[in-house]
N, C-alpha and C positions, 0 to 999 in steps of 0.2 A: 279885443282879445276874446275868443269864445270862452264861455264859462265851462263848457264840456268840450273836449277835443279828443275824439276816439280815432286812433290811427291804425288801420289795418289789423284789427283785433280778431283773433281766433280763439275759440274755446273748444277743446277736444276732451271728451271723457273716455274712460276705459283704457285698455292697453292692447297692443299687438293686434290680434284678429278680431277684437270686439270694440274697436274704436268707433265712437259716435261724435260727429262734428255738430255742435250745437250752434256755434257762431262761426261764420266762414268769411273772414276778411272784411269786416265792416269798418268803414270810415265815415264819421259824421261829426258835426259840430252843433252845439246849442248855444245861442247867444244869451247874455244876461237879460232877464225879464220875459223870456219866452214861456209859453205854455204848450208843451210838445206832447203829443200822444204817440204811442208805439202800438201797432196792431199787426195782426197776421193770423193765419190758421193755427189751430191747436198743434203744439209741438214745433212751431216755426222758429222758436228761439227768443221770443219776446221777453220773458221773465229772466232768462239767462243773460240777455243783453243788459237788462235793468240791473241785475245783480252785479255785473261787471262794472257798469258805470258808477254804481253806488258803493263800490268797494266791498260789498258782501262776499264777492268771489273774485278770483284773480284770473286774468287771461292766460292762455297757453302761450300765446305770442302776441306782439303788438304793444302799443303804448296808449295809456289813458291819462289825460291831463284834466284836472279839476281846478278851476280858479287859478290856472297857471302852474299848478303843482303836479309834477309827475307822480301819480299815486301807484303806479304799476309795481314798483319794487319797494315801497315803503315797508319798514319793519312793523311788526304787529303793534308795538306801543305807539309809534308815530302815527300809524294808520288809525288807531282807536282815537287818538287825540284829534286828528284831522276830522274824522267822522263826527265826533262829539261837537266840534266847534263850527263845522261848515254845513253839515247835512241833516235833513229831517226825513223821516220815513213814515209812510202810512201803508198798512197792509189790509187785506180783506178781513183777516182776523184781528180784532182790535187790540189784543194783548194788554188789556187793562188789568191791574191788580185788584182783585175783588175785595181785599181787606182794607183798601185805601179809598178815601172819598174822591170825588171828581177833582176837587181842589188838590189833593195830595198826589193823585195820578198826574195831573197836568204839570205841577211844579217839580216833579221828581228829577228831571234832567238838571234843573237849576240847583236843587238841593245837593245832588251828587257832585256838581261842579263847585260846590262851596260858595255859592253866591250869598250876598247879605240878605237879611230879611226885607229891608226896603226895596232892594232890587227885585226880589222874588214877588213881592206884593204888587209892585208896579207892572211887572211883566204879566202877572196873572190877570190883573184888572184889564189891561189892554187886550189881551188875547181872549178873555171871556167875553168882552164887549164885541169884538170882531165876529165871534162865532155864536153869539146869543146864548151863552152858557151861564150868565150871571146868577140866575135863580136856581141853578143845579149844583153849585159848588159843594154843598154839604151833603149831597146825595151819594149813595154807593152805586157802583155799576149795576148791581142787580135790581136797583130801584128806577132805572131809566130805560128808555126804549133803545132798540138797536141803532136807530138813526142818531140818537143822542150819544150813544157810546162811540160811534164813528167820529162824531164831532169832537168828543173829548180826546180821542186818539189823535185827531188832527191838531187840536190845541196843544197837546203834549209835543207834537212834532215841530210846531212853529214857535213855541214860547220863547226860545232862545234866538229867534230870528235867523234861521239858517239861510245861506245864500241859495241853497238848492233843496227842493223838496221832491222826493221820489215816492210815487204812489203805485202800488201793484194791485190792480183790480179793486180799487177802494169802494166801488159801488156793488161789488159782486154779491154781498149779503143783504143788499137793500132793495126794498120795493121801489116802484117808479117815483112815488112822491118823495120818499126819503133820499133817493139818488139825486133827484133834481135839487133838493135842498142842499145836499152836500156839494154838488157841483157849483151851485151859485156861491157858496162860501169859498170854495177853492178859487173861483174867479175873483172874488173880493180880495183874497190873500195875494193872488198874482198881481192885481191892479193897484191895491192900496198900499201894500208893504213891499211891492216889487220883488216878491219871491219867485224865482224861476222854478217851474214845475215840469217834471217828466213823469208821465202817467202811462202805465200799461193797461190796456183794456181790450176786450173782444167785442164790446158793445158800441154800436154806432151812435146811440143817443149820448152816451158818456163822451165819446170822442168828439161829438159836435161842439163841445165846450172848449176844446183845444183850438189853438191858432194854427198849428201845423201838425200833420200826421205823417209818421214814417211807417211804411208797410214792410214787414219782414216776411220772407218766404224761404224755407230751407236754410235758415241761418244767415241769409244775405239780404241786403236792402233790395226791395223789389220796386218800390215807387214812393213818391212823396206828394202830398197835396197840401196847399196853403189856403187858409180861409181869407177870402177877400170881401165877400158880400155878407149876406144874412146867415145866421146859424142854421136856418132851415135849408138853405141852398147847400151849405157845407155838409149837413147831415145826408143829403141826397148824394153828394159826391162820395162820401164815405161808403154808403150802401153800394154805389156803383163799383167802387174799387174792391169792396169785399166780394162782389159777384165775380169780378175779373180774377182776383187772386185765388178765390175758392175757399170758402169757409167763413164763419163769423155770423153775424146777425145782430138784431137789436133785442137783447135779453130784457131790457127795461121798458119795452113797449114801443108804440108808435110815437112819432115826433109830436110834441106839444109845444105850443107857442110860449115864448118867454125869452128873457135876455140870455 
């Protein structure tokens, strides 16, 4: 069973003579354990599609199933509960609370969920180890680098082991070194704890870490490419498709070797 099943989804904004179609009849599936990227020119509907799949927004028509649950018409309370239990989010802006330490920011979802202290401590220890944050737990956000802030945000997103992690331009604020570091951590999360990741990006270097890329144009699926060989070869495929679809580029610099 697909973890994400999007069925003929449309999203239209505005009314009457000022209607704008952001998503135009998209159907797609994402299987458990995948690392999927969504790309396309500016205004193509990438972030709108991510918002629909991640329950941040609701479709105008069509159905969305997550982990077998039809979330399209869930009431706000049920939707919030589902989101809290099943989904993790990483955004370009880290949204860390400056008055809280790294430790407190990371465990906030567990604290709000009323988890026991032993549960929280175990989850924190495991997550900090995965993301290399062990030595930063008592620091405050303004005492750490931008790259470290994004890793903290990532830690907060996965500390409760969501089945799905949604990332909207997570490397957009990072330089090439920090972006590479974060992407390697995301790969570790995908492989070691089997978290399914859906990532929106305009950047070919970032996309090369995914295993499958869906290209969106004018609110519709335009093409799909799947990584079979090396990441460098996949990077070139992404560049070629961007040239075909029109728009994009590698904001984080030229390809560099690495896993």
